[in-house]
NUDRENZA-432183 format. One line per field, with one value per residue (C-alpha): y, x, z; residue number from 1; chain. Coordinates in Angstrom, 3 decimals. Layout:
N
v: [Y, ...]
u: [X, ...]
w: [Z, ...]
i: [NUM, ...]
ch: [A, ...]
END
This chain:
401
v: [-38.972, -35.893, -35.573, -32.686, -31.617, -31.949, -28.561, -26.885, -24.097, -21.023, -19.753, -16.223, -16.468, -14.223, -11.633, -8.058, -4.606, -2.203, 1.452, 3.487, 6.223, 9.838, 10.404, 7.417, 8.734, 11.151, 14.429, 17.743, 16.352, 18.118, 14.897, 15.297, 15.709, 14.423, 12.360, 9.969, 6.494, 5.325, 4.835, 8.070, 6.317, 3.912, 2.360, 0.100, -1.044, 2.377, 5.155, 6.378, 8.341, 10.441, 12.465, 15.996, 18.846, 21.467, 24.237, 24.823, 21.147, 17.788, 16.751, 14.130, 13.715, 11.002, 10.466, 7.961, 5.557, 6.436, 10.157, 10.104, 12.991, 16.333, 17.083, 20.689, 22.624, 23.423, 19.783, 19.136, 17.654, 15.707, 18.144, 17.114, 16.921, 19.724, 18.143, 16.410, 13.185, 10.258, 7.201, 6.304, 2.900, 1.876, -0.298, -3.767, -4.321, -0.884, 0.903, 4.463, 4.305, 5.363, 5.651, 8.339, 9.369, 12.409, 14.407, 15.792, 12.585, 11.448, 8.717, 10.062, 8.103, 9.677, 8.650, 9.669, 11.999, 15.008, 14.969, 13.271, 10.843, 9.585, 10.952, 8.694, 10.136, 7.926, 8.500, 11.050, 11.729, 11.752, 8.681, 7.152, 3.973, 2.686, -0.833, -2.562, -6.067, -8.425, -10.517, -8.457, -5.499, -2.197, -3.207, -0.695, -0.722, 2.472, 2.905, 6.159, 7.769, 7.004, 3.415, 2.002, 0.131, 0.813, -1.485, 0.431, -0.951, 1.468, 0.245, 2.148, 4.538, 3.645, 1.760, -1.743, -2.987, -1.513, -3.278, -1.842, -4.015, -1.713, 0.403, 2.705, 3.987, 1.316, 1.279, -1.287, -3.626, -6.717, -9.394, -13.049, -14.455, -14.788, -11.812, -13.878, -12.693, -9.244, -8.725, -5.401, -3.808, -1.232, 1.350, -0.708, -3.186, -5.884, -7.919, -9.026, -11.398, -10.439, -11.999, -8.830, -9.611, -10.225, -8.081, -10.990, -11.211, -14.733, -14.364, -11.705, -11.479, -8.942, -8.071, -7.014, -6.646, -5.660, -2.625, -3.774, -1.160, -3.268, -6.680, -8.721, -12.162, -14.458, -15.675, -18.846, -20.127, -19.052, -17.079, -13.398, -11.207, -8.127, -5.273, -2.699, -1.513, -2.971, -1.423, 0.114, 1.799, -0.246, -1.505, -5.246, -5.565, -2.738, -3.131, -1.943, 0.352, 3.553, 2.376, 1.622, -1.890, -2.634, -5.417, -8.624, -8.116, -4.797, -6.244, -6.607, -10.399, -10.143, -8.715, -11.321, -8.576, -10.134, -6.952, -3.239, -0.731, 3.022, 4.652, 8.080, 10.489, 13.365, 15.778, 15.636, 15.500, 12.347, 9.004, 6.299, 3.009, 0.007, -3.266, -6.634, -8.850, -12.553, -13.035, -15.553, -16.229, -17.228, -14.524, -16.858, -16.726, -18.050, -19.975, -21.085, -17.533, -16.353, -18.472, -17.772, -14.369, -12.506, -10.634, -7.662, -9.567, -9.703, -13.113, -11.830, -9.109, -7.022, -8.794, -12.230, -11.328, -9.714, -12.844, -14.966, -16.340, -16.770, -17.319, -17.273, -14.555, -15.325, -16.169, -15.381, -16.327, -13.643, -15.693, -13.925, -10.528, -8.356, -7.645, -4.833, -5.670, -3.141, -4.813, -3.418, 0.155, 1.954, 3.609, 5.859, 5.570, 8.376, 10.754, 14.333, 16.703, 18.821, 22.416, 25.262, 28.568, 31.708, 35.005, 33.106, 30.787, 27.057, 26.344, 22.586, 23.085, 25.396, 24.223, 25.676, 29.102, 28.822, 32.333, 34.747, 37.159, 34.417, 33.488, 37.113, 37.390, 34.216, 35.528, 38.830, 36.987, 34.806, 37.880, 39.472, 36.263, 36.031, 39.631, 38.950, 35.831, 37.735, 40.419, 37.780, 36.103, 39.358, 40.112, 36.653, 37.171, 40.440, 38.752, 35.915, 38.411, 40.243, 37.022, 36.065, 39.429, 39.094, 35.613, 36.880, 39.776, 37.435, 35.100, 38.027, 39.734, 39.851, 37.980, 34.861, 34.898]
u: [-18.927, -20.116, -19.484, -17.322, -17.024, -13.614, -12.404, -9.057, -8.376, -6.726, -3.568, -4.726, -8.072, -6.900, -5.107, -5.802, -5.047, -2.895, -3.043, 0.087, 0.038, -0.112, 3.630, 4.318, 2.028, 2.922, 1.113, 0.735, 0.814, -1.338, -2.696, -4.097, -7.843, -7.768, -10.855, -8.859, -9.425, -5.859, -2.882, -1.840, 0.393, 3.273, 5.569, 8.600, 10.995, 12.692, 10.439, 6.854, 5.685, 2.486, 0.942, 0.298, -2.027, -0.044, -0.393, 1.742, 2.442, 2.219, 4.392, 4.743, 6.597, 9.130, 9.666, 11.953, 9.843, 11.654, 10.888, 7.479, 5.624, 4.708, 6.120, 7.169, 5.182, 8.392, 9.552, 11.264, 8.999, 9.629, 8.563, 8.929, 5.470, 3.540, 0.177, -1.372, 0.362, -2.052, -0.029, 3.262, 4.955, 8.241, 10.661, 10.481, 14.230, 15.840, 14.497, 15.401, 13.709, 10.084, 7.935, 5.279, 2.774, 0.579, -1.786, 1.108, 1.188, 4.570, 5.708, 8.652, 11.250, 12.779, 15.982, 17.022, 13.992, 16.029, 16.330, 14.698, 17.047, 14.587, 11.404, 9.265, 7.123, 4.821, 1.184, -0.929, -3.145, -2.615, -1.123, -3.254, -1.435, 2.111, 3.091, 6.469, 6.972, 7.145, 10.167, 12.080, 14.279, 13.704, 10.480, 7.693, 4.076, 2.044, -1.624, -2.996, -6.290, -5.489, -6.639, -3.131, -0.677, 2.989, 5.814, 9.017, 12.542, 14.291, 17.713, 17.126, 14.404, 12.041, 8.719, 9.279, 5.680, 2.190, -1.004, -3.914, -6.918, -8.966, -11.907, -12.102, -10.091, -8.037, -8.813, -6.403, -3.530, -2.332, 0.297, 0.329, 3.224, 5.806, 4.586, 3.578, -0.054, -1.562, -5.133, -6.834, -10.149, -11.658, -14.412, -16.227, -17.115, -14.811, -12.177, -9.279, -6.358, -3.579, -0.273, 1.824, 4.655, 2.333, -0.615, -2.977, -6.178, -6.329, -9.617, -12.283, -15.371, -18.170, -19.646, -23.243, -24.262, -20.872, -18.809, -15.264, -12.912, -10.014, -8.553, -5.801, -4.340, -4.676, -1.083, -0.534, -4.125, -5.079, -7.978, -8.848, -10.493, -12.365, -13.971, -16.446, -20.020, -23.353, -25.959, -27.485, -24.151, -23.445, -19.964, -19.754, -16.371, -15.681, -11.939, -9.424, -6.423, -7.062, -4.021, -0.396, 0.831, 4.301, 6.138, 6.638, 10.389, 9.759, 7.631, 8.654, 8.884, 9.897, 6.437, 4.636, 3.509, 1.946, 0.695, 1.223, -1.096, -0.660, -4.074, -4.598, -6.811, -7.146, -9.152, -6.597, -3.525, -2.542, -1.044, -1.661, 0.309, -1.837, -0.072, -1.852, -0.372, -0.784, -0.619, 2.063, 3.571, 6.990, 9.403, 11.221, 10.795, 7.337, 8.050, 4.445, 3.174, 6.165, 6.490, 9.143, 8.448, 9.667, 12.890, 14.591, 16.608, 15.131, 14.709, 15.048, 16.697, 14.611, 16.135, 15.356, 11.740, 11.210, 12.616, 9.862, 11.462, 9.217, 10.605, 9.091, 10.273, 13.311, 12.047, 13.833, 13.340, 12.691, 14.280, 17.642, 16.041, 15.755, 19.016, 19.105, 20.454, 23.158, 24.351, 21.644, 22.156, 19.909, 21.720, 19.668, 20.350, 22.483, 20.427, 20.683, 19.402, 16.464, 16.116, 13.690, 15.490, 13.397, 15.109, 18.189, 16.203, 15.922, 12.274, 12.845, 15.632, 13.656, 11.168, 7.629, 7.311, 6.770, 5.455, 3.045, 5.878, 7.808, 4.647, 4.135, 7.736, 7.373, 4.095, 5.629, 8.618, 6.239, 4.297, 7.531, 8.478, 5.053, 5.334, 8.830, 7.640, 4.689, 7.060, 9.308, 6.296, 5.024, 8.509, 8.657, 5.187, 6.374, 9.502, 7.408, 5.148, 8.202, 9.680, 6.340, 6.198, 9.791, 9.046, 5.923, 7.828, 10.607, 8.128, 6.386, 9.574, 10.101, 13.395, 11.604, 8.918]
w: [25.550, 23.674, 19.955, 18.813, 15.209, 13.607, 12.487, 12.155, 14.588, 13.073, 14.736, 13.922, 15.733, 18.600, 16.506, 17.581, 16.255, 18.249, 17.218, 17.835, 20.460, 19.312, 19.743, 17.455, 14.699, 11.903, 12.571, 10.753, 7.196, 4.547, 3.016, -0.485, -0.913, -4.487, -5.338, -7.545, -6.062, -5.636, -3.331, -1.658, 0.871, 0.247, 2.835, 2.853, 5.570, 5.783, 4.501, 4.445, 1.385, 1.407, -1.412, -0.141, -0.991, -2.889, -5.439, -8.500, -9.201, -7.496, -4.571, -1.866, 1.412, 2.182, 5.918, 7.693, 9.759, 12.976, 12.564, 14.224, 15.827, 14.342, 10.889, 10.301, 7.641, 5.723, 5.666, 2.283, -0.378, -3.540, -6.264, -9.872, -11.409, -13.072, -12.153, -9.131, -8.077, -8.548, -7.494, -5.784, -5.457, -3.821, -5.761, -4.116, -4.584, -4.016, -0.954, -1.938, -5.359, -5.718, -8.835, -9.092, -11.743, -12.158, -14.336, -16.413, -18.557, -17.220, -14.888, -12.944, -11.018, -7.912, -6.169, -2.645, -2.657, -3.824, -7.600, -10.550, -12.269, -14.864, -16.414, -18.578, -21.361, -23.417, -22.477, -24.312, -21.283, -17.516, -15.858, -13.113, -12.033, -11.648, -10.610, -10.225, -11.573, -8.549, -9.600, -12.188, -11.393, -13.253, -15.022, -14.384, -15.595, -16.030, -16.950, -18.311, -19.187, -22.830, -22.011, -22.529, -20.293, -21.034, -19.909, -19.202, -19.107, -16.758, -17.874, -21.124, -19.932, -22.782, -23.178, -24.551, -24.789, -24.979, -23.886, -25.870, -25.045, -22.810, -23.933, -20.911, -17.949, -16.143, -12.417, -10.969, -11.878, -10.013, -10.724, -9.827, -7.791, -10.576, -12.613, -15.658, -15.515, -15.088, -13.890, -14.605, -13.781, -16.086, -16.054, -18.707, -15.888, -17.261, -15.469, -17.680, -17.217, -19.628, -20.661, -20.251, -22.689, -25.642, -24.540, -25.263, -23.190, -21.738, -19.867, -19.716, -17.527, -17.557, -14.169, -14.764, -11.118, -9.773, -10.764, -10.105, -8.679, -7.378, -8.066, -6.442, -7.109, -4.094, -3.992, -6.003, -5.690, -9.258, -7.810, -7.938, -5.335, -6.521, -4.658, -5.870, -5.596, -6.610, -8.894, -5.734, -5.007, -1.881, -1.030, -1.527, 0.186, 2.577, 3.203, 0.629, 0.201, 2.044, 3.990, 3.243, 4.061, 5.408, 3.519, 5.501, 5.906, 7.675, 10.502, 14.141, 14.500, 18.171, 18.950, 16.765, 14.390, 11.268, 9.533, 9.889, 8.246, 7.952, 8.188, 6.596, 8.569, 6.110, 8.258, 11.080, 8.838, 10.731, 9.720, 12.316, 12.306, 13.267, 14.127, 13.906, 16.623, 17.365, 21.161, 22.154, 25.562, 24.310, 23.129, 20.732, 16.962, 15.990, 12.811, 12.284, 11.686, 9.639, 6.486, 3.870, 2.336, -0.793, -0.107, -1.719, -4.329, -7.866, -9.483, -13.071, -15.096, -17.535, -20.556, -19.107, -18.400, -21.819, -23.482, -21.878, -18.701, -15.639, -12.158, -8.675, -6.271, -4.115, -0.626, 2.633, 6.273, 8.886, 11.671, 11.528, 11.092, 8.023, 6.201, 3.672, 0.251, -0.603, -3.808, -6.111, -7.242, -9.692, -12.596, -14.822, -18.560, -19.943, -22.042, -23.147, -20.492, -21.591, -20.486, -20.979, -20.435, -20.010, -19.194, -18.148, -15.829, -16.418, -15.624, -15.313, -12.772, -10.477, -7.902, -7.917, -6.220, -2.463, -1.723, -3.356, -4.212, -5.996, -7.874, -8.966, -10.134, -12.170, -13.591, -14.746, -16.224, -18.206, -19.371, -20.604, -22.356, -24.025, -25.273, -26.606, -28.433, -29.910, -31.206, -32.731, -34.319, -35.837, -37.216, -38.762, -40.300, -41.851, -43.180, -44.662, -46.475, -47.828, -49.164, -50.712, -52.522, -53.707, -55.027, -56.810, -58.385, -59.454, -61.194, -62.954, -64.117, -67.980, -67.729, -66.499, -69.219]
i: [1, 2, 3, 4, 5, 6, 7, 8, 9, 10, 11, 12, 13, 14, 15, 16, 17, 18, 19, 20, 21, 22, 23, 24, 25, 26, 27, 28, 29, 30, 31, 32, 33, 34, 35, 36, 37, 38, 39, 40, 41, 42, 43, 44, 45, 46, 47, 48, 49, 50, 51, 52, 53, 54, 55, 56, 57, 58, 59, 60, 61, 62, 63, 64, 65, 66, 67, 68, 69, 70, 71, 72, 73, 74, 75, 76, 77, 78, 79, 80, 81, 82, 83, 84, 85, 86, 87, 88, 89, 90, 91, 92, 93, 94, 95, 96, 97, 98, 99, 100, 101, 102, 103, 104, 105, 106, 107, 108, 109, 110, 111, 112, 113, 114, 115, 116, 117, 118, 119, 120, 121, 122, 123, 124, 125, 126, 127, 128, 129, 130, 131, 132, 133, 134, 135, 136, 137, 138, 139, 140, 141, 142, 143, 144, 145, 146, 147, 148, 149, 150, 151, 152, 153, 154, 155, 156, 157, 158, 159, 160, 161, 162, 163, 164, 165, 166, 167, 168, 169, 170, 171, 172, 173, 174, 175, 176, 177, 178, 179, 180, 181, 182, 183, 184, 185, 186, 187, 188, 189, 190, 191, 192, 193, 194, 195, 196, 197, 198, 199, 200, 201, 202, 203, 204, 205, 206, 207, 208, 209, 210, 211, 212, 213, 214, 215, 216, 217, 218, 219, 220, 221, 222, 223, 224, 225, 226, 227, 228, 229, 230, 231, 232, 233, 234, 235, 236, 237, 238, 239, 240, 241, 242, 243, 244, 245, 246, 247, 248, 249, 250, 251, 252, 253, 254, 255, 256, 257, 258, 259, 260, 261, 262, 263, 264, 265, 266, 267, 268, 269, 270, 271, 272, 273, 274, 275, 276, 277, 278, 279, 280, 281, 282, 283, 284, 285, 286, 287, 288, 289, 290, 291, 292, 293, 294, 295, 296, 297, 298, 299, 300, 301, 302, 303, 304, 305, 306, 307, 308, 309, 310, 311, 312, 313, 314, 315, 316, 317, 318, 319, 320, 321, 322, 323, 324, 325, 326, 327, 328, 329, 330, 331, 332, 333, 334, 335, 336, 337, 338, 339, 340, 341, 342, 343, 344, 345, 346, 347, 348, 349, 350, 351, 352, 353, 354, 355, 356, 357, 358, 359, 360, 361, 362, 363, 364, 365, 366, 367, 368, 369, 370, 371, 372, 373, 374, 375, 376, 377, 378, 379, 380, 381, 382, 383, 384, 385, 386, 387, 388, 389, 390, 391, 392, 393, 394, 395, 396, 397, 398, 399, 400, 401]
ch: [A, A, A, A, A, A, A, A, A, A, A, A, A, A, A, A, A, A, A, A, A, A, A, A, A, A, A, A, A, A, A, A, A, A, A, A, A, A, A, A, A, A, A, A, A, A, A, A, A, A, A, A, A, A, A, A, A, A, A, A, A, A, A, A, A, A, A, A, A, A, A, A, A, A, A, A, A, A, A, A, A, A, A, A, A, A, A, A, A, A, A, A, A, A, A, A, A, A, A, A, A, A, A, A, A, A, A, A, A, A, A, A, A, A, A, A, A, A, A, A, A, A, A, A, A, A, A, A, A, A, A, A, A, A, A, A, A, A, A, A, A, A, A, A, A, A, A, A, A, A, A, A, A, A, A, A, A, A, A, A, A, A, A, A, A, A, A, A, A, A, A, A, A, A, A, A, A, A, A, A, A, A, A, A, A, A, A, A, A, A, A, A, A, A, A, A, A, A, A, A, A, A, A, A, A, A, A, A, A, A, A, A, A, A, A, A, A, A, A, A, A, A, A, A, A, A, A, A, A, A, A, A, A, A, A, A, A, A, A, A, A, A, A, A, A, A, A, A, A, A, A, A, A, A, A, A, A, A, A, A, A, A, A, A, A, A, A, A, A, A, A, A, A, A, A, A, A, A, A, A, A, A, A, A, A, A, A, A, A, A, A, A, A, A, A, A, A, A, A, A, A, A, A, A, A, A, A, A, A, A, A, A, A, A, A, A, A, A, A, A, A, A, A, A, A, A, A, A, A, A, A, A, A, A, A, A, A, A, A, A, A, A, A, A, A, A, A, A, A, A, A, A, A, A, A, A, A, A, A, A, A, A, A, A, A, A, A, A, A, A, A, A, A, A, A, A, A, A, A, A, A, A, A, A, A, A, A, A, A, A, A, A, A, A, A, A, A, A, A, A, A]
END
């Protein structure tokens, strides 16, 4: 009788990737060529969002997942930023809410992809990262080139905490399962684990032979996985987010799909879905490859989380299929609407010019406005000099001696 080693066979050993056919891809999209190393694609169970190449302000497309094929060049875009869009993230609890940040130092929140309901201003330089809290509704983290991480409570539309422990640009943020810890990588080659509510650094490691670019918590194992490059500029882990990843509750469980990636092919303007499938003969629900997974219901409110409460995400089973949660509705805080009116035109209400003629008209309007402001300024300077002379004459008059 031959001896055989005792080892555990993985149920995923035969998993294979299945690329979608051309008619099931998203074609004709002007994907951004920005060199910022970040997420330019975000996907949830209903929509696909892609940062696009555009002039006159940043923009991104939001496409329903069933609308595959060629996308028309004049397909409506989400336009609200004055600078290039650097990061986009879907709200894990409300599927038609997406957070975006850009070079114009603001983190903007978009709803229904048509109008901005909330704009967040707090960073002094451009904002490079946004991240939703994994268990709390309406808590958003943003990291800027001012080396600060701001925690926003979207119920009031204001920053409630600031993490100021970094000495250089923040490259990546990742939460543990219940959102009680935040791991960050920084351009100073340091990996930090931070308690987000207090901003206190719990652990810090310096990577001398490894420039960390990305970090992710490995579930509830209390371990971190980092990727980056060595001192010889070679990739030490080759796979990371040049793709968007479908949440578990958006997978096709009837086809034994365990992952779905959305690969960006910039040169072709193509987005290719790639499904990772575990081959099974039976068509029944395969419970062993679909454990309980985080759903779309938040475990905490912003006030509970800010007061120090920690709670694991609410898990759901995929056996009965994915059910959308329609109870949660985002309500932007009421605030006074700002406007910048020039020649009777509200610049904040108007979308960027789409044609060269529109751009020229806007340019000449701005030139007229600049000339008018210069005239007003010169008149005010003259008036100031007149008042200064009157004051001098008044002080030197004999009656005041």
